[in-house]
VMD Tcl script that builds the backbone (N, CA, C; Angstrom):
set m [mol new atoms 324]
animate dup $m
set s [atomselect $m all]
$s set {name element resname resid chain x y z} {
  {N N MET 1 A 16.343 22.529 -13.091}
  {CA C MET 1 A 16.110 21.097 -13.134}
  {C C MET 1 A 15.624 20.495 -11.837}
  {N N GLU 2 A 14.609 19.914 -11.907}
  {CA C GLU 2 A 13.824 19.336 -10.806}
  {C C GLU 2 A 14.199 17.762 -10.591}
  {N N ILE 3 A 14.534 17.573 -9.316}
  {CA C ILE 3 A 14.818 16.319 -9.104}
  {C C ILE 3 A 13.553 15.365 -8.667}
  {N N ASN 4 A 13.378 14.285 -9.104}
  {CA C ASN 4 A 12.090 13.552 -8.801}
  {C C ASN 4 A 12.582 12.651 -7.623}
  {N N THR 5 A 11.700 12.542 -6.458}
  {CA C THR 5 A 12.101 11.832 -5.433}
  {C C THR 5 A 11.222 10.576 -5.531}
  {N N LEU 6 A 11.631 9.183 -5.224}
  {CA C LEU 6 A 10.721 8.251 -5.190}
  {C C LEU 6 A 10.038 8.023 -3.940}
  {N N THR 7 A 8.804 7.480 -3.920}
  {CA C THR 7 A 8.173 7.098 -2.554}
  {C C THR 7 A 9.046 5.691 -2.119}
  {N N PRO 8 A 8.877 5.270 -0.905}
  {CA C PRO 8 A 9.452 4.032 -0.604}
  {C C PRO 8 A 9.101 2.965 -1.298}
  {N N ILE 9 A 7.701 2.867 -1.747}
  {CA C ILE 9 A 7.296 1.752 -2.580}
  {C C ILE 9 A 7.986 1.836 -4.043}
  {N N GLY 10 A 8.004 3.051 -4.539}
  {CA C GLY 10 A 8.617 3.299 -5.823}
  {C C GLY 10 A 10.179 2.832 -5.782}
  {N N GLN 11 A 10.877 3.112 -4.574}
  {CA C GLN 11 A 12.206 2.674 -4.651}
  {C C GLN 11 A 12.366 1.238 -4.412}
  {N N LEU 12 A 11.471 0.689 -3.765}
  {CA C LEU 12 A 11.584 -0.626 -3.634}
  {C C LEU 12 A 11.391 -1.548 -5.032}
  {N N MET 13 A 10.340 -1.003 -5.720}
  {CA C MET 13 A 10.029 -1.480 -7.025}
  {C C MET 13 A 11.311 -1.377 -7.825}
  {N N LEU 14 A 11.806 -0.204 -7.779}
  {CA C LEU 14 A 13.107 0.043 -8.630}
  {C C LEU 14 A 14.294 -0.888 -8.129}
  {N N ASN 15 A 14.447 -0.959 -6.860}
  {CA C ASN 15 A 15.553 -1.935 -6.501}
  {C C ASN 15 A 15.395 -3.190 -6.951}
  {N N LEU 16 A 13.977 -3.828 -6.751}
  {CA C LEU 16 A 13.818 -5.164 -7.072}
  {C C LEU 16 A 13.512 -5.349 -8.648}
  {N N GLN 17 A 13.732 -4.295 -9.279}
  {CA C GLN 17 A 13.431 -4.422 -10.867}
  {C C GLN 17 A 12.151 -4.859 -11.309}
  {N N GLU 18 A 11.147 -4.580 -10.555}
  {CA C GLU 18 A 9.788 -5.017 -10.889}
  {C C GLU 18 A 9.255 -4.909 -12.336}
  {N N LYS 19 A 9.868 -3.865 -13.008}
  {CA C LYS 19 A 9.371 -3.560 -14.361}
  {C C LYS 19 A 9.887 -4.644 -15.247}
  {N N GLU 20 A 11.046 -4.955 -15.022}
  {CA C GLU 20 A 11.797 -5.852 -15.907}
  {C C GLU 20 A 11.454 -7.367 -15.472}
  {N N TYR 21 A 11.545 -7.661 -14.160}
  {CA C TYR 21 A 11.278 -8.898 -13.713}
  {C C TYR 21 A 9.971 -8.972 -12.647}
  {N N PRO 22 A 8.806 -8.856 -13.059}
  {CA C PRO 22 A 7.687 -8.776 -12.150}
  {C C PRO 22 A 7.535 -9.981 -11.297}
  {N N TYR 23 A 7.376 -9.779 -9.930}
  {CA C TYR 23 A 7.195 -11.018 -9.108}
  {C C TYR 23 A 6.162 -10.647 -8.043}
  {N N PHE 24 A 6.180 -9.372 -7.547}
  {CA C PHE 24 A 5.378 -8.957 -6.306}
  {C C PHE 24 A 4.241 -8.026 -6.880}
  {N N ASP 25 A 3.091 -8.046 -6.327}
  {CA C ASP 25 A 2.009 -6.984 -6.668}
  {C C ASP 25 A 2.141 -6.062 -5.735}
  {N N ASP 26 A 1.389 -4.908 -5.778}
  {CA C ASP 26 A 1.473 -3.819 -4.924}
  {C C ASP 26 A 1.296 -4.113 -3.512}
  {N N VAL 27 A 0.271 -5.120 -3.165}
  {CA C VAL 27 A 0.131 -5.377 -1.865}
  {C C VAL 27 A 1.270 -5.976 -1.230}
  {N N ASP 28 A 1.796 -7.098 -1.897}
  {CA C ASP 28 A 3.011 -7.693 -1.594}
  {C C ASP 28 A 4.194 -6.843 -1.289}
  {N N LEU 29 A 4.554 -5.814 -2.116}
  {CA C LEU 29 A 5.612 -4.815 -1.801}
  {C C LEU 29 A 5.192 -3.989 -0.539}
  {N N ASN 30 A 4.074 -3.607 -0.364}
  {CA C ASN 30 A 3.564 -2.940 0.751}
  {C C ASN 30 A 3.831 -3.654 2.083}
  {N N ASN 31 A 3.462 -5.046 1.964}
  {CA C ASN 31 A 3.705 -5.729 3.137}
  {C C ASN 31 A 5.123 -6.128 3.317}
  {N N LEU 32 A 5.918 -6.208 2.271}
  {CA C LEU 32 A 7.428 -6.516 2.500}
  {C C LEU 32 A 8.063 -5.252 3.028}
  {N N LEU 33 A 7.574 -4.163 2.681}
  {CA C LEU 33 A 8.079 -2.965 3.248}
  {C C LEU 33 A 7.824 -2.814 4.907}
  {N N ILE 34 A 6.489 -3.096 5.081}
  {CA C ILE 34 A 6.057 -3.102 6.483}
  {C C ILE 34 A 6.694 -3.939 7.289}
  {N N THR 35 A 6.871 -5.177 6.831}
  {CA C THR 35 A 7.441 -6.411 7.846}
  {C C THR 35 A 8.908 -6.064 7.853}
  {N N ASN 36 A 9.429 -5.313 7.099}
  {CA C ASN 36 A 10.994 -4.987 7.211}
  {C C ASN 36 A 11.181 -3.584 7.863}
  {N N GLU 37 A 10.292 -3.249 8.725}
  {CA C GLU 37 A 10.591 -1.979 9.569}
  {C C GLU 37 A 10.421 -0.764 8.617}
  {N N ASN 38 A 9.845 -0.771 7.408}
  {CA C ASN 38 A 9.707 0.208 6.538}
  {C C ASN 38 A 11.071 0.745 6.240}
  {N N ASN 39 A 12.041 -0.095 5.998}
  {CA C ASN 39 A 13.307 0.050 5.618}
  {C C ASN 39 A 13.486 -0.376 4.169}
  {N N VAL 40 A 13.730 0.468 3.234}
  {CA C VAL 40 A 13.752 0.025 1.941}
  {C C VAL 40 A 14.988 -0.775 1.485}
  {N N LEU 41 A 16.212 -0.576 2.149}
  {CA C LEU 41 A 17.175 -1.399 1.963}
  {C C LEU 41 A 16.934 -2.818 2.417}
  {N N LYS 42 A 16.462 -3.011 3.595}
  {CA C LYS 42 A 16.149 -4.133 4.227}
  {C C LYS 42 A 15.101 -4.919 3.392}
  {N N ALA 43 A 14.120 -4.284 2.986}
  {CA C ALA 43 A 13.106 -4.892 2.221}
  {C C ALA 43 A 13.528 -5.358 0.781}
  {N N SER 44 A 14.371 -4.393 0.286}
  {CA C SER 44 A 15.139 -4.923 -1.017}
  {C C SER 44 A 15.790 -6.144 -0.935}
  {N N TRP 45 A 16.712 -6.306 0.325}
  {CA C TRP 45 A 17.618 -7.314 0.485}
  {C C TRP 45 A 16.507 -8.674 0.528}
  {N N ARG 46 A 15.580 -8.523 1.381}
  {CA C ARG 46 A 14.684 -9.727 1.694}
  {C C ARG 46 A 13.939 -9.991 0.342}
  {N N GLY 47 A 13.672 -9.056 -0.507}
  {CA C GLY 47 A 12.638 -9.206 -1.842}
  {C C GLY 47 A 13.768 -10.044 -2.547}
  {N N CYS 48 A 15.001 -9.575 -2.740}
  {CA C CYS 48 A 15.888 -10.379 -3.729}
  {C C CYS 48 A 15.978 -11.798 -3.286}
  {N N LEU 49 A 15.980 -11.996 -1.922}
  {CA C LEU 49 A 16.148 -13.443 -1.602}
  {C C LEU 49 A 14.877 -14.180 -2.047}
  {N N LEU 50 A 13.638 -13.549 -1.816}
  {CA C LEU 50 A 12.492 -14.263 -2.238}
  {C C LEU 50 A 12.409 -14.493 -3.573}
  {N N LYS 51 A 12.905 -13.654 -4.536}
  {CA C LYS 51 A 13.007 -13.901 -5.968}
  {C C LYS 51 A 14.017 -14.875 -6.258}
  {N N ALA 52 A 14.969 -15.079 -5.440}
  {CA C ALA 52 A 16.025 -16.128 -5.685}
  {C C ALA 52 A 15.466 -17.592 -5.535}
  {N N VAL 53 A 14.649 -17.614 -4.425}
  {CA C VAL 53 A 14.133 -18.952 -4.202}
  {C C VAL 53 A 12.911 -19.246 -4.975}
  {N N SER 54 A 12.438 -18.370 -5.723}
  {CA C SER 54 A 11.089 -18.667 -6.429}
  {C C SER 54 A 11.422 -19.698 -7.567}
  {N N ASP 55 A 10.392 -20.045 -8.060}
  {CA C ASP 55 A 10.531 -21.081 -9.297}
  {C C ASP 55 A 11.641 -20.861 -10.162}
  {N N ASP 56 A 12.556 -21.851 -10.337}
  {CA C ASP 56 A 13.766 -21.748 -11.070}
  {C C ASP 56 A 13.545 -22.145 -12.523}
  {N N ILE 57 A 12.297 -22.257 -12.856}
  {CA C ILE 57 A 11.988 -22.690 -14.263}
  {C C ILE 57 A 11.036 -21.728 -14.976}
  {N N VAL 58 A 11.440 -21.146 -16.089}
  {CA C VAL 58 A 10.525 -20.411 -16.764}
  {C C VAL 58 A 9.832 -21.181 -17.766}
  {N N LYS 59 A 8.414 -21.052 -17.765}
  {CA C LYS 59 A 7.534 -21.902 -18.679}
  {C C LYS 59 A 6.839 -20.947 -19.698}
  {N N VAL 60 A 6.995 -21.221 -20.848}
  {CA C VAL 60 A 6.280 -20.483 -21.962}
  {C C VAL 60 A 5.582 -21.382 -22.901}
  {N N GLY 61 A 4.429 -21.456 -22.689}
  {CA C GLY 61 A 3.684 -22.557 -23.392}
  {C C GLY 61 A 4.116 -23.988 -23.006}
  {N N SER 62 A 4.651 -24.614 -24.083}
  {CA C SER 62 A 5.141 -26.036 -23.838}
  {C C SER 62 A 6.564 -25.962 -23.571}
  {N N ILE 63 A 7.224 -24.959 -23.628}
  {CA C ILE 63 A 8.582 -24.799 -23.501}
  {C C ILE 63 A 8.983 -24.320 -22.043}
  {N N GLU 64 A 9.924 -25.135 -21.479}
  {CA C GLU 64 A 10.443 -24.911 -20.166}
  {C C GLU 64 A 11.974 -24.553 -20.254}
  {N N VAL 65 A 12.359 -23.576 -19.562}
  {CA C VAL 65 A 13.872 -23.073 -19.556}
  {C C VAL 65 A 14.326 -22.963 -18.232}
  {N N LYS 66 A 15.292 -23.590 -17.884}
  {CA C LYS 66 A 15.821 -23.351 -16.412}
  {C C LYS 66 A 16.497 -21.843 -16.369}
  {N N SER 67 A 15.943 -21.194 -15.294}
  {CA C SER 67 A 16.446 -19.749 -15.190}
  {C C SER 67 A 17.705 -19.765 -14.563}
  {N N SER 68 A 18.571 -18.761 -14.978}
  {CA C SER 68 A 19.840 -18.459 -14.199}
  {C C SER 68 A 19.869 -17.272 -13.300}
  {N N ASN 69 A 18.581 -16.812 -12.971}
  {CA C ASN 69 A 18.443 -15.604 -12.261}
  {C C ASN 69 A 18.795 -15.775 -10.806}
  {N N LYS 70 A 18.781 -17.041 -10.298}
  {CA C LYS 70 A 18.952 -17.273 -8.906}
  {C C LYS 70 A 20.261 -16.573 -8.347}
  {N N ASP 71 A 21.372 -16.798 -9.110}
  {CA C ASP 71 A 22.709 -16.207 -8.553}
  {C C ASP 71 A 22.608 -14.672 -8.701}
  {N N TYR 72 A 21.892 -14.113 -9.779}
  {CA C TYR 72 A 21.705 -12.711 -9.866}
  {C C TYR 72 A 21.008 -12.091 -8.746}
  {N N TRP 73 A 19.892 -12.876 -8.290}
  {CA C TRP 73 A 19.241 -12.170 -7.069}
  {C C TRP 73 A 19.868 -12.313 -5.721}
  {N N ASN 74 A 20.706 -13.387 -5.651}
  {CA C ASN 74 A 21.336 -13.590 -4.493}
  {C C ASN 74 A 22.547 -12.686 -4.357}
  {N N ASN 75 A 23.258 -12.507 -5.575}
  {CA C ASN 75 A 24.241 -11.326 -5.436}
  {C C ASN 75 A 23.648 -9.839 -5.187}
  {N N LEU 76 A 22.608 -9.456 -5.768}
  {CA C LEU 76 A 21.858 -8.216 -5.387}
  {C C LEU 76 A 21.436 -8.191 -4.036}
  {N N ALA 77 A 20.870 -9.403 -3.443}
  {CA C ALA 77 A 20.471 -9.317 -2.094}
  {C C ALA 77 A 21.669 -8.937 -1.266}
  {N N ALA 78 A 22.988 -9.595 -1.629}
  {CA C ALA 78 A 24.200 -9.341 -0.748}
  {C C ALA 78 A 24.452 -7.690 -0.670}
  {N N ILE 79 A 24.281 -7.263 -1.925}
  {CA C ILE 79 A 24.641 -5.747 -2.032}
  {C C ILE 79 A 23.785 -5.162 -1.079}
  {N N TYR 80 A 22.220 -5.349 -1.259}
  {CA C TYR 80 A 21.424 -4.662 -0.316}
  {C C TYR 80 A 21.652 -4.861 1.080}
  {N N LYS 81 A 21.990 -6.070 1.388}
  {CA C LYS 81 A 22.407 -6.594 2.782}
  {C C LYS 81 A 23.422 -5.705 3.380}
  {N N ALA 82 A 24.573 -5.563 2.550}
  {CA C ALA 82 A 25.682 -4.893 3.019}
  {C C ALA 82 A 25.368 -3.405 3.123}
  {N N ASP 83 A 24.569 -2.894 2.269}
  {CA C ASP 83 A 24.079 -1.385 2.459}
  {C C ASP 83 A 23.353 -1.126 3.604}
  {N N TYR 84 A 22.343 -2.220 4.062}
  {CA C TYR 84 A 21.722 -2.094 5.089}
  {C C TYR 84 A 22.414 -2.144 6.276}
  {N N LEU 85 A 23.318 -3.136 6.473}
  {CA C LEU 85 A 24.366 -3.048 7.645}
  {C C LEU 85 A 24.987 -1.960 7.942}
  {N N LYS 86 A 25.614 -1.455 6.907}
  {CA C LYS 86 A 26.338 -0.171 6.833}
  {C C LYS 86 A 25.412 0.934 7.365}
  {N N GLU 87 A 24.152 1.157 6.951}
  {CA C GLU 87 A 23.361 2.064 7.254}
  {C C GLU 87 A 23.065 1.978 8.877}
  {N N GLN 88 A 22.781 0.634 9.293}
  {CA C GLN 88 A 22.568 0.308 10.753}
  {C C GLN 88 A 23.877 0.756 11.683}
  {N N ARG 89 A 24.855 0.479 11.086}
  {CA C ARG 89 A 26.101 0.742 11.937}
  {C C ARG 89 A 26.347 2.413 12.076}
  {N N LYS 90 A 25.917 3.065 10.957}
  {CA C LYS 90 A 25.949 4.553 10.997}
  {C C LYS 90 A 24.981 5.163 12.074}
  {N N LEU 91 A 23.687 4.354 11.981}
  {CA C LEU 91 A 22.575 4.790 12.999}
  {C C LEU 91 A 23.015 4.494 14.389}
  {N N ASN 92 A 23.713 3.463 14.669}
  {CA C ASN 92 A 23.925 3.084 15.980}
  {C C ASN 92 A 24.997 3.970 16.465}
  {N N LEU 93 A 26.094 4.471 15.563}
  {CA C LEU 93 A 27.158 5.227 16.061}
  {C C LEU 93 A 26.523 6.695 16.350}
  {N N ALA 94 A 25.418 7.128 15.673}
  {CA C ALA 94 A 24.874 8.479 15.734}
  {C C ALA 94 A 24.247 8.368 17.052}
  {N N ASN 95 A 23.595 7.341 17.462}
  {CA C ASN 95 A 22.656 7.190 18.603}
  {C C ASN 95 A 23.496 6.875 19.940}
  {N N GLN 96 A 24.804 6.817 19.820}
  {CA C GLN 96 A 25.471 6.601 21.052}
  {C C GLN 96 A 25.748 7.670 21.681}
  {N N SER 97 A 25.715 8.032 23.121}
  {CA C SER 97 A 26.019 9.161 23.873}
  {C C SER 97 A 27.095 8.908 24.658}
  {N N TYR 98 A 28.070 9.815 24.870}
  {CA C TYR 98 A 29.205 9.531 25.775}
  {C C TYR 98 A 29.042 10.592 26.996}
  {N N ASN 99 A 29.443 10.101 28.143}
  {CA C ASN 99 A 29.427 10.891 29.344}
  {C C ASN 99 A 30.767 11.602 29.366}
  {N N THR 100 A 30.505 12.903 29.020}
  {CA C THR 100 A 31.912 13.788 28.976}
  {C C THR 100 A 32.170 14.486 30.236}
  {N N SER 101 A 31.236 14.536 31.211}
  {CA C SER 101 A 31.621 15.125 32.518}
  {C C SER 101 A 31.418 14.174 33.562}
  {N N MET 102 A 32.395 14.250 34.453}
  {CA C MET 102 A 32.358 13.415 35.727}
  {C C MET 102 A 32.101 14.119 36.892}
  {N N LYS 103 A 31.431 13.397 37.850}
  {CA C LYS 103 A 31.212 14.046 39.164}
  {C C LYS 103 A 32.506 13.981 40.134}
  {N N ARG 104 A 32.459 14.832 40.821}
  {CA C ARG 104 A 33.632 15.083 41.853}
  {C C ARG 104 A 33.691 13.775 42.722}
  {N N ALA 105 A 34.773 13.367 43.084}
  {CA C ALA 105 A 34.850 12.234 43.883}
  {C C ALA 105 A 34.247 12.478 45.272}
  {N N ASP 106 A 34.259 13.739 45.868}
  {CA C ASP 106 A 33.658 13.865 47.274}
  {C C ASP 106 A 32.190 14.237 47.194}
  {N N GLU 107 A 31.485 14.195 45.864}
  {CA C GLU 107 A 30.140 14.327 45.773}
  {C C GLU 107 A 29.448 12.952 45.734}
  {N N ILE 108 A 28.402 12.695 46.322}
  {CA C ILE 108 A 27.779 11.365 46.357}
  {C C ILE 108 A 26.233 11.697 46.166}
}
mol reanalyze $m
mol bondsrecalc $m
mol representation Tube
mol addrep $m
């Protein structure tokens, strides 16, 4: 069985559910990733926030329907934010170094 790995842009598209709810074009997705330090979780968090504040009315022809997706995108953004912050805490812990040896008091 071969496991298919996604590119960062592909993962971002999946996280933002671009197939079901298109909002960003390829250039926007790439810029979203670049401006968020090429971190997919951070870009996903920010992308969901952008989707949440977008037009809250769906217009099909002469019919306008108020969208209820704002809460959905904000909730999804909160999940990605928590995942991003957890990832950052792990990275910060991994980058900390401890001084495990001490100099003698009579050495200067």
